N, C-alpha and C positions, 0 to 999 in steps of 0.2 A: 927591572921587576921583568920575570919572565912568567908567562901566563901558563905555562907548561907544569911551572914547580909552586904553586900557590904555597905559602907557608901558613897562612890562616885565611883561607876563604872564605868570603862572606855572603850570607844567604839570607835575603829578604823575606822570611817568615812571619812578618808582623801582623798582628790580627786583621787589620784593614788589608794589606796585601791580599792573604788568604781569605779574605770576604770577597775581594775583586775577582779572585781566581774561580770560587764558587760561582758567583755572579755569572760568570762568562759561561760554565761549564752548564748552569741551568738554563740559560738562553742558547745552549748551542743544538742544533737539530738532532744530532747523536743521541741526546737526552731526552729530548721531546719524544723522537720515536720511539726511543725503547721504554717510557713512560707508557705511551700510550697502548703498545703492544703488550706489557706487563699486566697492565690494568684491564685489559679487554681479555688477555689469556686468562689469568687467576682471579679476575673478580677483585683485587685486593686493591687497596689507595697505595700510591706512593709517590715519595717527595724526596727533593733532594735539598738539604738544608746546610747552612755553615754552622760550625763549632759553636756552639754560645747562643744561638737565635732562637730563643724559646718562645718561637710562634704555637699557636694553638696548635694542637697535634693534628698533621697529617692536612694542615690548611690549605685550600687550593685544589687536592686531589680529586679523583673520582670516588666512588664505591666507599665514602664514610659511610661506617655503620650507624644506623639510626639512634642507635642507644647513645652513643658519643655523641652525636649532632646534639640530642637531647641534655647530655650532661654539660654539653660546652656553654649551653647557655645560664648556668648558676655559676659565680665565682667563685664559690669552695670548691665545685667538682673539677673547675678548670683548672684550677691551683694545684689540684691533684695529680691531674694528669701531666703538667709540665714539671712536677716533683719528679715523678717517673723518668722525664725525659733527662732531667736534671743527674739523677741517679744513673741511669746510663752512661753519662759522662764524665761522672768522677774518676773513673780510672780509665783513661784512653787507651786502647790497643788496637793490634791488627784484625781480631776478630770478631765477629758478630754478635750483637748481646740482646738477649730477650728478657724482658722483665712482665710482671703483669700488674695491674690496675686494683684497687681496691675491690673493684667486680669481677677480678678474675679473667679480663681480655687481656691478650699477649701482644705487645707492641715490640719490635724490634728496630735495631740502627746495624747499618752495616759502614764502616769506616771507609773513607775515602782519604788517602796519602798522600802529601807532598814530600817525598824524601821518607823519612823515620816521623813526620808531622802529620796529626790527623787534621784536616781543613774542613773535612766537612762530614755528613753521613746520607745515605741513603736509607730512609725510613718507610715501613710498611708495618701492616699488624692490623688492629681490631677485630682481631679473632678469638674465638674458644677453641682450646686445642681438647674438651672434652662436652658432650651436650649439656646445655643448661638444666638447672633444675630447681624447684622450689625452693630447696635448702640453700643453693648457691645464691639465688635472687633474695631471698630473706637475710640472709650474709650482708650481701652489699647494702640493702634498705637500712639494715640496723648501721650502718657507718654513715650513710646520706643524714639518720636522725641524727648522730654525733655532731655535724656539721650544721644541722638545722635550714638545711636545702629547702628552697620551694620549689617542688616538682610534681607534676600530674605522675602519681603512681601509676594509675590505670595505663595511660602511652606507656611509660618506662618500661611495665611488665611486660606488654607486647613487644616491643623493641628489642628488649633483653633477650627474649625467647625465638624472636629474627634474627640474632646474631650469627654472623656466618661460621660454621663449627669444621676444623680443618683438623686433620689427623696430625699427630707429633712428626710422622713418617714423610708428609706430602709437605710439611711446613718446613722441615729441614731441607728438603729438596728447593723451594722456592728461597730459601734463605743463599742456599749453594748457586742459585742462578744470578742474584743480587749481588753475592761476593766477585763473581766471577766477571759483572758489568763494571764493579766498585775497582777492580783493577785495571780495566781499562780508562778509567774516567781518572784513576790516579797517574798512567802514563801519558794522558791529555792533558793533565795539570802542570807536568813538567815543560810541554812543549807551549802551552798558555803563558808561561813564565818566560819565554825569551819571545815571543811575537809582542809587536806592538798595537797598542790600542788607539793610539790617535796619532798624528801628523808628528813628525819627527824632523830635526834641524837636518839640512844636507850634510853637513860633516857627519852625524851618525848613521845616516844612510851610507854615505861613501866608507865607514869604518865597517859597517854591517856586511857590505859587497867584497871587502880587502879580506874579512875574517875568514867568509866562505869562502873564498878563492883560494884561501892560503890555508886552511885549516889543518892540512897535513903536515904543516911544518912547524918548526919552533917558532913561536911567535911573543913579541914583548911588547910592551905598552907604549914605549918609545916608538918602535916601526909603524904601528898604528896610528899612533897621534900624528907620526909625520904624513901619511897617508890620508889623514883626515884634514890636514892642512891645519893643524893645533898646537899648541904646547901639551906634555903631558898633564900638567895638573889641570889646566882648563877643559883638556879633552874628558879628564874623570868625571869633572864635574857636569858636563854637558850630555855625556854618555847616562851616569845614572839619573841624571834627572830624566833622560828620555825613554827609559829601558827597564828603569826601578832596581837594576842591578847594577854590579860592578861589572869592570871590565873583566876582571878575572874570572868570576861566577859564571858571566854570559859566555865565553869561552867554553869554560867548562861544560855548561849546558848546551852548547851548539855541538860540541865533541859527543858528547854522552847521545843526544840525540843523532848523530850522524853513525855512530855504533850500533843504536839500535837497529837503522835502516839496512845497516853491512850486514847485523846478523840474522836479517829476514833469508838469507842466502845459507844453507843448509851446510855449503861446502867450503864456507869462510869460517875458519878459527876464531876463537873470542881473543886472542892473542895478535892475530892479523887485521881483524878490526880496530883493536884499539891502537895500534900504531900507525893503522891506515889513517884514522880520525885524528893523528895528533899528539897522542898521550905518549909520553917518552919513558914512561915504566909501567907495567904490570900492577904493582903495587900501588901507586898512584892512580892509575886506572880505576883498580878494583875498590878502592877506598872511596872517588869521586861518584863511579859509578852507584855505590852501595847508599851514599847518602841523598843521591838525586832521586834515583829509583825505590829505595826502600826496599832492595833485594840485590843480591849478588849478580854479576854478568851469567854466571853457568845456570843460576836458578831462572832468571830472564828466559834463556834459549831455552832451557828446558819446559816453559810456561809457553813458547810458541810452539812446541810440536805437540 
């Protein structure tokens, strides 16, 4: 079995594994710093959540709209907000999505990708894209009457007319900023997939070191298993248990990360970076790179510029 020519690479994109990656992104200093800066600069809330995690909208963020906070206290209206989130996830894609709730407030999600799989969203919103009016407020209250929700109409009206109003052009610029940050988090998610979250067996540590040292060479499972002092069969079992990745996929991801480092140098051609990282053909390199990064190597290079 040659790691340079995987016939059917296996990638662990299970929901549990994706949730683990998103949880580590949420805990990362880079996200916390960006979240704080974004909320301070824009006055809008921002959260990072995993796919399918239908928590109360923007829970834990700063700058929650007063109207939305009041709505969250009633089960029917809270369910309506969760339905908006569900609608935004119905057709996952790589572009930001914006939907309006029953009261006309806009919420948006910007997807974070692991390869070509959506694993999470940056979510913001709770804004009006046009000034509130008596007519729009009455329309919202008509919906509440259908649900027989118990709310304080006077407080609700005050909160509704205090909702932040953002022009479409400005809101579009905000989403472009989030899209740029989401791309950064998407790249980090691939790095997290090959990092170890807890202590690993010494044999796996040896294998990692051997792989890093010989990354630019052809590498077989038998060779690395011998370096780790194990039989190939037992090594595969221990290695995947520690890294959550197959040997083949780990090598592929490590080579992609090495390639991305080399591409930071504008004088290095894409083909040179690929072969230096140990890929044996450009077709295989392009296929693996796009699978793991969600874009071609040339598109990645263009993004760096």
